[in-house]
C-alpha positions in Angstrom: -7.5 73.9 -24.1 -11.3 73.6 -24.0 -11.8 76.9 -25.9 -9.1 76.1 -28.4 -10.1 72.5 -29.3 -13.7 72.6 -28.6 -15.7 70.5 -26.2 -15.7 67.4 -28.4 -12.1 66.1 -27.7 -12.5 66.9 -24.0 -15.7 65.0 -23.8 -14.1 62.1 -25.8 -11.2 61.8 -23.3 -13.6 62.0 -20.4 -15.9 59.4 -21.8 -13.0 57.1 -22.6 -11.8 57.3 -19.0 -15.3 56.6 -17.7 -15.7 53.7 -20.2 -12.5 52.0 -18.9 -13.7 52.5 -15.3 -17.0 50.8 -16.2 -15.3 47.9 -17.9 -13.0 47.4 -14.9 -15.9 47.5 -12.5 -18.7 45.7 -14.3 -16.8 43.6 -16.9 -16.9 43.3 -20.7 -20.7 43.1 -20.9 -20.9 46.9 -20.4 -18.9 48.0 -23.4 -21.8 48.4 -25.7 -24.0 50.4 -23.4 -21.0 52.5 -22.4 -20.2 53.3 -26.0 -23.8 54.2 -26.7 -24.1 56.7 -23.9 -20.7 58.1 -24.7 -21.7 58.9 -28.3 -25.0 60.4 -27.0 -23.0 62.6 -24.6 -20.7 63.8 -27.4 -23.6 64.5 -29.6 -25.3 66.6 -26.9 -22.0 68.5 -26.4 -21.8 69.2 -30.1 -25.4 70.5 -30.1 -24.5 72.8 -27.1 -21.6 74.2 -29.1 -23.7 74.7 -32.2 -26.3 76.6 -30.1 -23.6 78.7 -28.4 -24.5 77.2 -25.0 -20.8 76.3 -24.6 -18.3 78.8 -26.1 -15.4 77.7 -28.3 -12.8 79.4 -30.4 -13.3 76.8 -33.1 -16.0 77.2 -35.7 -19.0 75.0 -35.4 -17.8 73.1 -38.5 -14.3 72.5 -37.1 -15.7 71.5 -33.7 -18.1 69.0 -35.4 -15.2 67.5 -37.4 -13.1 67.1 -34.2 -16.2 65.5 -32.5 -16.8 63.0 -35.2 -13.1 62.0 -35.3 -13.1 61.7 -31.5 -16.3 59.6 -31.6 -14.6 57.2 -34.0 -11.5 57.0 -31.8 -13.7 56.6 -28.7 -15.6 53.8 -30.4 -12.4 52.0 -31.3 -10.9 52.4 -27.8 -14.0 51.1 -26.1 -14.4 48.2 -28.4 -10.8 47.1 -28.1 -10.9 47.5 -24.4 -14.1 45.4 -24.3 -12.5 42.7 -26.4 -9.4 42.6 -24.1 -11.6 42.4 -21.1 -13.5 39.5 -22.7 -10.3 37.6 -23.2 -9.2 38.3 -19.7 -12.5 37.1 -18.3 -12.4 34.0 -20.4 -8.9 33.2 -19.1 -9.9 33.9 -15.5 -13.1 31.7 -15.9 -11.0 28.9 -17.4 -8.5 29.2 -14.6 -11.2 29.4 -12.0 -13.0 26.3 -13.4 -9.7 24.4 -13.5 -8.8 25.4 -10.0 -12.3 24.5 -8.8 -12.2 21.1 -10.6 -8.7 20.4 -9.1 -9.9 21.5 -5.7 -13.0 19.3 -5.9 -10.9 16.3 -7.1 -8.4 16.7 -4.4 -10.8 17.5 -1.6 -13.2 14.6 -2.4 -10.5 12.1 -3.5 -9.9 9.0 -1.3 -6.2 9.3 -2.2 -4.1 11.6 -0.2 -2.1 14.4 -1.8 1.0 15.9 -0.1 3.3 18.6 -1.3 6.8 18.2 0.3 9.2 21.0 0.1 12.9 20.6 -0.8 13.7 20.3 3.0 11.5 17.3 3.3 8.7 19.1 5.2 5.0 18.8 4.4 3.9 22.1 2.7 0.3 21.0 1.9 -1.9 18.1 2.8 -5.3 17.2 1.3 -8.4 16.5 3.3 -7.9 12.7 2.8 -5.1 12.9 5.3 -7.7 12.6 8.0 -8.8 9.1 7.0 -5.2 7.9 6.2 -3.3 9.2 9.3 -6.2 10.3 11.6 -4.9 13.8 11.7 -6.2 17.1 10.3 -4.3 18.4 7.3 -3.2 21.5 9.3 -1.6 19.2 11.9 0.6 17.7 9.1 1.8 20.9 7.5 5.3 21.9 8.7 6.3 18.4 9.9 9.0 16.2 8.5 7.5 13.7 6.0 9.6 10.9 7.5 7.9 11.3 10.9 5.0 9.2 9.6 7.0 6.5 7.9 7.8 3.2 9.5 11.4 3.1 10.7 12.2 0.1 8.6 11.0 1.9 5.5 12.6 5.3 6.0 16.0 4.5 4.5 14.5 2.9 1.4 12.1 5.7 0.8 14.8 8.4 1.2 17.0 6.6 -1.3 14.2 6.4 -3.8 13.5 10.1 -3.3 17.2 10.9 -3.8 17.0 9.1 -7.1 14.1 11.3 -8.1 16.0 14.4 -7.2 18.9 13.4 -9.4 16.8 12.4 -12.4 14.0 14.9 -12.0 11.6 12.1 -12.9 8.4 10.6 -11.6 8.6 7.7 -9.2 5.7 5.3 -9.4 4.8 2.5 -7.0 6.8 3.5 -3.9 5.5 1.4 -1.1 5.8 2.5 2.5 4.0 2.0 5.9 2.6 5.1 7.5 1.5 5.3 11.1 -2.1 6.3 12.0 -2.9 8.3 15.1 -4.5 5.1 16.6 -1.1 3.3 16.4 -1.9 1.1 13.4 0.2 1.0 10.3 -1.3 1.7 6.9 0.5 0.5 3.7 0.4 3.1 0.9 1.5 3.2 -2.7 3.0 6.6 -3.6 3.5 8.3 -6.9 6.1 11.0 -6.4 6.6 13.9 -8.9 9.4 16.5 -8.8 7.7 19.9 -9.3 10.3 22.1 -7.6 10.6 24.1 -10.8 7.0 25.3 -10.6 6.7 28.4 -8.4 3.1 27.5 -7.6 4.2 24.1 -6.1 7.9 24.5 -5.3 8.4 20.9 -4.1 7.5 17.2 -4.6 3.9 16.2 -5.1 3.1 12.8 -3.5 -0.1 11.0 -4.3 -0.7 8.3 -1.8 -3.1 5.4 -2.2 -4.1 3.3 0.8 -3.4 -0.4 -0.2 -3.6 -1.9 3.3 -6.5 -4.2 2.5 -5.0 -5.2 -0.8 -1.6 -6.0 0.8 -3.4 -8.0 3.6 -5.3 -10.0 0.9 -2.1 -10.6 -1.0 -0.3 -11.7 2.2 -3.2 -14.0 3.0 -3.2 -15.6 -0.4 0.6 -16.0 -0.2 0.2 -17.6 3.3 -2.5 -19.9 2.1 -0.4 -21.0 -0.8 2.2 -22.5 1.5 0.2 -23.3 4.6 -2.3 -26.0 5.5 -5.8 -24.3 5.6 -7.0 -26.4 8.6 -4.1 -26.2 11.0 -2.0 -23.3 9.7 1.1 -25.4 9.5 3.4 -25.5 6.6 2.1 -27.6 3.6 4.1 -29.8 1.4 5.3 -27.0 -0.8 6.7 -25.0 2.1 8.0 -28.2 3.8 10.1 -29.1 0.8 11.4 -25.5 0.5 12.4 -25.5 4.2 14.0 -28.9 3.8 16.2 -27.7 0.9 17.3 -24.6 2.9 18.0 -26.8 5.9 20.2 -29.2 3.9 22.2 -26.2 2.6 22.8 -25.0 6.1 23.6 -28.5 7.2 26.4 -28.7 4.5 27.8 -25.3 5.4 27.7 -25.5 9.2 28.2 -29.3 9.5 25.3 -29.6 11.8 22.9 -32.6 12.1 19.5 -32.5 10.4 16.5 -34.9 10.5 13.0 -35.3 9.2 10.3 -36.9 11.3 7.3 -38.5 9.6 4.4 -38.6 12.1 1.3 -40.6 11.4 -1.6 -40.6 13.9 -2.7 -44.1 14.9 -6.3 -45.0 14.3 -7.3 -41.5 13.4 -9.9 -42.8 11.0 -11.8 -44.2 13.9 -12.2 -40.7 15.3 -13.8 -39.5 12.1 -16.0 -42.5 11.8 -17.3 -42.4 15.4 -17.2 -38.7 16.3 -17.5 -37.1 12.9 -15.2 -35.0 10.7 -15.8 -31.9 12.8 -14.4 -33.5 15.8 -11.5 -34.9 13.7 -10.7 -31.4 12.5 -10.7 -30.0 16.0 -8.4 -32.8 17.1 -6.0 -32.1 14.2 -5.9 -28.4 15.1 -5.2 -29.3 18.8 -2.4 -31.7 17.8 -0.9 -29.1 15.4 -0.8 -26.6 18.2 1.0 -29.0 20.6 3.5 -30.0 17.9 4.3 -26.4 17.0 4.9 -25.6 20.7 7.3 -28.5 21.1 10.0 -27.5 18.6 12.4 -24.5 18.4 11.6 -21.5 16.2 14.2 -22.6 13.7 12.5 -26.0 13.2 9.5 -26.6 11.0 6.3 -28.5 11.7 4.1 -29.2 8.7 1.1 -31.3 7.7 1.1 -33.3 4.5 -2.6 -34.0 4.6 -5.0 -36.3 6.5 -3.3 -37.4 9.7 0.3 -37.1 8.5 2.7 -34.6 9.9 6.3 -33.8 9.2 8.9 -32.2 11.5 12.2 -30.7 10.2 14.8 -30.3 12.9 18.4 -29.2 12.9 21.3 -28.1 15.1 20.6 -28.0 18.8 17.2 -29.6 18.4 19.0 -32.9 17.7 21.7 -32.6 20.3 20.3 -35.7 22.1 19.5 -37.5 18.9 16.3 -37.7 16.8 14.8 -40.5 18.8 14.6 -38.3 21.9 12.9 -35.7 19.8 10.5 -38.3 18.6 9.7 -39.3 22.2 8.9 -35.6 23.0 6.2 -35.7 20.4 4.9 -38.9 21.8 4.9 -37.3 25.2 2.8 -34.3 24.1 0.2 -36.7 22.7 -0.1 -38.7 26.0 -2.1 -35.9 27.7 -5.8 -36.4 26.7 -7.4 -33.8 24.5 -10.5 -31.9 25.7 -12.4 -30.7 22.6 -15.2 -28.2 22.5 -18.6 -29.9 22.1 -17.2 -33.3 23.1 -18.2 -35.0 26.3 -15.1 -36.3 28.0 -11.5 -36.4 26.7 -9.9 -38.0 23.7 -6.6 -39.8 23.6 -4.5 -40.7 20.5 -1.0 -42.1 19.7 1.3 -41.7 16.7 3.9 -43.7 14.9 7.1 -41.8 13.7 9.6 -42.5 10.9 12.9 -40.8 11.2 15.4 -39.8 8.5 18.6 -38.0 9.6 21.7 -36.9 7.8 22.4 -35.1 4.6 20.5 -35.8 1.4 20.8 -34.6 -2.2 17.3 -33.0 -2.1 14.7 -32.2 0.5 12.3 -34.5 -1.4 14.7 -37.4 -0.7 14.9 -36.5 3.0 11.1 -36.7 3.3 10.9 -39.8 1.2 13.4 -41.6 3.4 11.4 -40.6 6.5 8.3 -42.1 4.9 10.2 -45.2 3.9 11.5 -45.6 7.5 7.9 -45.4 8.7 6.7 -48.1 6.3 9.7 -50.4 6.8 9.6 -50.1 10.6 6.0 -51.5 10.8 5.9 -55.0 12.2 8.2 -56.3 15.0 10.9 -54.3 16.8 13.6 -55.5 14.3 12.1 -53.1 11.7 13.8 -50.2 13.4 17.3 -51.7 13.2 16.9 -52.8 9.5 15.6 -49.4 8.5 18.5 -47.7 10.3 21.1 -49.8 8.6 19.6 -49.7 5.2 19.0 -45.9 5.0 21.9 -44.2 6.8 20.1 -43.4 10.0 16.6 -43.8 8.9 14.3 -45.3 11.5 10.9 -45.5 13.0 9.7 -44.8 16.5 6.3 -45.8 17.6 4.5 -46.4 21.0 5.6 -49.5 22.8 3.2 -52.5 22.4 3.1 -55.6 24.5 3.8 -57.9 21.6 7.0 -56.0 20.8 8.8 -57.0 24.0 11.6 -54.7 25.2 12.2 -51.7 23.1 15.1 -51.8 20.8 16.8 -48.4 20.4 19.9 -49.7 18.4 21.4 -47.2 16.1 24.2 -47.7 13.6 27.8 -47.4 14.7 
């Protein structure tokens, strides 16, 4: 073959093979220098043929023609191979940069990324798992994703995931509580994407954002909206809402209900003589005693100042609302020992009572307030208020000028 075709085509094939090896080893940047030295090699071979240093059956002119043609073919092959390698390198560079960017975002993100396989097991966990769950990512992989979800949230989350499986959609805003290794629960908001059809993923991608602090702040704001900031008791808004609910239960279960309007006697003197700080401490102490006096189903609230309201129903009124009122009087008889105050402090309270069904909770509270106002004066105020307001009355501490207590109730 060498003698018949001349050395040129053989050198062309050899140089083409070496050129492809160079490109594969060193990249597209070598195609120019590879082509240059390949052409130089062919030229040297052609000179050797012309000088009879290398024998050939072809004439010098035919060998030269073949060498020139081979040089053009070699140049074309090397240039095209170089261009193909450049495109391949550009694609690999873009992919590498994209992967590096993704890796950097995932590894340094405060959000946690999980890949959950179709069987519900964690196939991948990002480094942020350590701060969210207190576990290394490797310790998460292979475990069932529901192992970390609060038992009360598992059923809801599984149903939402089932909906995603059916619709092949993206679920946004799934809230769940996850357990940390220290035993605390972290609230997360998850965005779940079905990517089972992608071979590189093969499962569900869950992006989890820790919203524990936000939820605590929202809960705190919601609590403050319906609770008294000083005592933590229900405020007027929550009292009225609870009163409405209580009346609905009363009509359905035919159980007794009552509202007690409690006003502290001479509380203004505490503020005037001891200061508002001492008055606030006293209100908090009274609120704690009142809250401990009632059942869990009852409500103790503060309307403001020194006015409290108690909503009672069912078994709490088995012995009548007056007896319940006396229990509140009893808890006040024990003197209060306040921080920063030398000695103890005693206080009494007057109580207006409204019992029985009403159209609205507002009416029930109004009648308890009216009973308190109408009952002021002599002991006959209790009887008149009861008869005028369908079991509306006032109970206050016994005073010498009142004479024997009158506990009359309507027949």
